[in-house]
C-alpha positions in Angstrom: -14.2 13.5 14.9 -11.1 15.0 16.5 -10.2 14.0 20.1 -6.9 14.8 21.7 -6.6 11.6 23.8 -7.5 8.0 23.5 -7.2 5.1 25.9 -7.0 4.6 29.7 -3.3 3.9 30.4 -0.4 5.5 28.5 -2.9 7.4 26.4 -2.5 8.0 22.7 -2.2 11.8 22.5 -2.5 14.3 19.7 -1.2 17.8 20.0 -3.6 19.2 17.5 -6.4 18.4 15.0 -3.8 18.5 12.2 -1.7 15.8 13.9 -4.8 13.7 14.4 -5.9 13.9 10.8 -2.4 13.4 9.5 -2.3 10.2 11.5 -5.6 9.0 10.0 -4.3 9.8 6.6 -1.1 7.8 7.3 -3.2 4.8 8.3 -5.6 5.2 5.4 -2.7 4.9 2.8 -0.7 2.5 4.9 1.1 1.0 1.9 1.6 -2.2 3.9 3.2 -0.4 6.9 0.7 -1.8 9.3 -2.4 -4.0 9.7 -5.3 -3.3 11.9 -7.0 -6.4 13.4 -9.3 -7.6 16.0 -7.9 -10.2 18.5 -10.7 -12.2 20.2 -9.1 -12.4 23.6 -12.4 -13.2 25.3 -12.1 -16.7 23.8 -9.0 -17.1 26.0 -10.5 -15.8 29.2 -10.1 -12.1 28.8 -13.0 -9.8 29.4 -13.3 -8.6 25.8 -11.7 -8.5 22.3 -9.0 -6.0 21.5 -8.4 -4.0 18.3 -4.7 -3.5 17.6 -2.3 -2.7 14.8 0.8 -4.7 13.8 3.6 -2.5 12.5 5.4 -4.2 9.7 7.9 -1.8 8.0 8.9 1.8 7.5 8.9 2.6 11.2 10.5 6.0 10.7 7.4 7.1 8.7 4.9 6.5 11.5 3.5 9.7 13.1 4.6 10.5 16.6 1.3 9.5 18.3 1.6 6.0 16.9 5.3 5.7 17.6 4.6 6.7 21.2 2.3 3.6 21.5 4.8 1.1 20.1 5.1 -2.1 22.1 7.0 -5.2 21.4 5.9 -7.0 18.2 4.5 -10.5 18.4 4.5 -12.8 15.4 6.5 -13.3 12.2 7.4 -10.0 10.5 5.8 -7.8 13.2 8.3 -5.2 14.4 6.0 -3.4 16.8 2.4 -3.5 17.9 0.1 -0.6 18.9 -2.6 -1.2 21.5 -5.3 1.4 21.8 -8.7 -0.1 21.5 -10.6 3.2 21.8 -8.6 4.8 19.0 -8.9 1.9 16.6 -12.6 1.3 17.3 -13.1 5.0 16.5 -11.4 4.6 13.1 -13.7 1.7 12.3 -17.0 3.1 13.7 -16.6 6.8 12.9 -14.2 7.0 10.0 -15.2 3.8 8.1 -11.7 2.1 8.3 -11.7 -1.6 7.5 -9.9 -4.2 9.5 -7.0 -5.9 7.7 -7.8 -9.1 9.5 -11.3 -9.5 11.0 -10.6 -12.0 13.7 -7.6 -13.7 15.2 -8.4 -16.8 17.2 -4.9 -18.0 18.0 -1.5 -16.4 18.1 -1.1 -13.5 15.6 1.7 -15.3 13.8 -0.7 -18.0 12.8 -2.6 -15.6 10.5 
């Protein structure tokens, strides 16, 4: 279901339903550009887990809403990371996306 904004701080924003669904299509046929995973931060004292994406290659092909959420990559081969729990949980719960990695217990580069 289309929504124009996701997140609490530095929101992920979509200018139109078309941009939203193009972004979903990009992620669906990722071709190894990124991996969506759950990081179990609560095991390290945080209040909850986090669903994120690691961006691995072809950064120029990423849609603008994803590029706007790039943060520094962490781990071997990770160029950027995208943090937006609400957006990624929506992909999983409403659009049947699958996690690339179901659980990360330690640093991401250990996977």
